[in-house]
N, C-alpha and C positions, 0 to 999 in steps of 0.2 A: 504494500500500499504506499502510495507516495503521499506525503504530508508536509506542507510547508507553513500552515498555520494550525493552531490548536482546534478552532472550530471545524476544520475539514473532517475530523473524525470525532463524533460525539458517542458518549456511553461507551467508551473502549472496554471497560469491564464486562459488557454484555457480549463481547466477541468471543465465541466459543471455539476453542481449539479442538481439532480432530487429528487423528493420525495420518490422514490422507493429505492434508495441507499444512505447510509451515507458514506462519505470519511473520514477514519482515516489515516493520514499521520504518520506512525509508524517508529520512529527511530531505526534502526536495527544496528547490528554489535557487534563485541568484544571490550572489552577495560576497562580500569580503570575509575574511576568516572570523572576525569578530561576530559578524551577523550570523554566520553559519553555525558557530559555537553556541550563541545565544538561542537561535532557533532550535537547535538540537536539545539544549537543556529545557526549553519551554515546551515544546511539542513532542519530543520523542523520549527523553530520559525519565520523565516523570509518568509517562503512559506507554511503555515499551510493547505491551501486549505479549509477545514471544521473543522475537529477535529485533535487532536494530540495525539500520544501515544509513549511509550518507550518499547523496549524490552530488557530483562535482562537475562543473561546466567548464571545459577548456576555455571558450571564448568569454562567457558572461561573468565568470568569476575572477577573471584576470584583467579587468578594466583598470587603466591607470597603473598604479604601483602594486596592485593586489596580486597575489600569487596563490596557487592552489595549495590546499593541504597536502603534505606527503603522507602515504599511507601510515608510516610510524607515528605520526602526529595524531591522526585519526584513531589509532588504536589506544590512545591515552584517554579517549572519551569514556565516560561512565553512563550507561553500560557500554562496554566495548563493542562497536559495530562488527557484525559478522559479514556485512556486505557493503562494498565500496564500488559505486557505479560512476564511470566516467561518460560524459557525452560531449 
């Protein structure tokens, strides 16, 4: 599930897990590193459901002097994302 604002997924506790599907709550959206970390903390880490992930955009996240997170930096997030998507 892609999520870049908290209201995009409501009642996350009502999401039922099954053995057939694994849920990755993937933090989506453009922005610099500070915005990405803040969005992850607000919309993902407090409501992870099962697993967490982060989406990075080669073009949109590197405007101006901004740079992408390196994988080792993302793995310091809590909870640690198991999925890193590049676009």
